[in-house]
N, C-alpha and C positions, 0 to 999 in steps of 0.2 A: 504494499499499499504506500502511495506517495506521501511525502511530507506536506503538512500543512503549515503554511506561514501566515501569521496575522499581520496585515499591513494596515497602518493608520495614516489618516490625514494626508500630508504632503507626500509621503512615500507612495500612497495609492495613486495620487495625481501623477507622480512621476512614471509609475508603471503603466498607467492608462496612456499617458503621452507616448511612452516608448512603444507600446503595442500599436497605437494609431500611426506613429512614424513608420514602423516596420510594414504595416498594412499599405500606407500610401506608397512607399518605395516599391513593394511588390506589385501593387496595381499599376504604377508607372512602367515598370519593366515589362509586365504583361501587355500593356497597351502598346509599348514600343515594339515588342516582338511581333504582335499582331499587325501593326502597321507595316513593319519591315516585310513580313511575309506577303502582303498585298501589293507590294511594288515590284515591277519588273524593269529591268535595264535594257536600254536599246542605245544604239550608237549611230552618230551621223559624222561622216568625214567632210571637211570643208576647207575652203581658202578664205571664208568670211566670218570666222569665229567671233572676232571683236564686235562686228556689226550685229550678229545674232544675239550675243550676250546683252548688247545695248537696246536693240529694237525689236528683238523676237525673230523668229523664222519668217521668211517670205516664201510664197509659192513660186516655183519656177517650172517652166514647161520644157520638155525635151524628150528625146527618143530613149528607149530602154533596150539594152542589149541589140538583138538583131531585128527587133520589132519595127514595123513600118507605121506605127502609130505613136502619138505623142502622150505623154503622161504629165499631169500637173500636180505639184505637191512637194513635199520634202522626203527624200529617200532616207530611211533608217534601217537598221538591221540588228540581228540578235548577237552579233559580234563585230569587232572593229574590222573595217575594210580598208584597203589601200589601192593604189593604181592597178594592181594585178586583177582586182575584181571590178574595176571600172570606176572606183571613187576618185574624186578630184580634190586635191588639197593635201595639206600636212597636218592640219588640226583635226583632232577627234574630240567630239562632244559626246558626253553621256547624258541620256534623258532618263528620268525616272518616272514611268508611267504606272498608273493604277492598273491592277490586273483585271479589273471589271471593264476596262476600256475594250470595246470590241474592234479589232483591226482586220478581221477576216476579209472584209470587202476591199482592203487596201493591199493585201499581200500579193506579191509577185512570185508565182510558183514556177520554178524551173527545175527540171530533173537534174540530179547529180551535182547541184551547186554546193553542197556542204554548209550552207547557212541560210537563214531565212531573211527576206527583205520586204519592205513595205514602201509605198508611196502615199503619205498621209498629208491631208491638207494642213497647212501651216496653223490655221486658227485653232485646230485640235491640239497640236503639239505645244503651242504657246500657253496653254493652261497648266503646263507641268514644269517642274524644275529641271534645270539643265546645268551642266558644268563643263568646263574645258579641261581635258586631260593635260597633265604636265608632261613635258618631254621625257622625263624619267619613267612615267607611267607608260607612255607609248613605246619607249625602248624596251621596257620589261615585257610588254605584250608581244612585241615583234620578236624578241629573243625566244620567248615562250613558244610562240608558233613555229620559229625556225628549229627549235630543238625537238618539236613533236613531228616535223615532217620526215617521211621515210627517206632514207639515202640510197 
C-alpha cells in the first residue's frame, strides 16, 4: 500500500501548481506533435527566391517535359530537384503544407520518374509557410543523393 502524505496550505498549492504545469507542458507537446504530423514538406527550385520570400509565389506558364500543352502555376515536388530533372535555379525552397490540402488535381504523373511533382496555383501555395534552404542544406542533400546513386 502506498504512503499517504498529508499536505497543508501552501504546500498543497505548490503541488497543484506543479501538476498543472506538467499537464500544460504535456498538452503543448501533444499539440505540437499532432500539428507536425499534419504537415507535409514540398520543394520548389527557383532563381527568384528573394522575390518569392518578399512577394509570394507568382503563377507562370510554360510547357512541361515533352508535352505540347502549357501549364500555369508553380511547380513543387516531394523531393529537391535540380537541372537534371528540369528545374531552373540554384535556390531551393521548402514549403510546409497541410496534409488535408488536396493536390491530386495538380499532380503531374509520369512513369518511372522517381519523384512526385505538382503544378499548383500560386494563390494556394501563398497561404502556407515557406523558407529558403541554406547552401549547407542543399550541399548535404546533393551529397546524400550522390552517395545513394548506384555506381
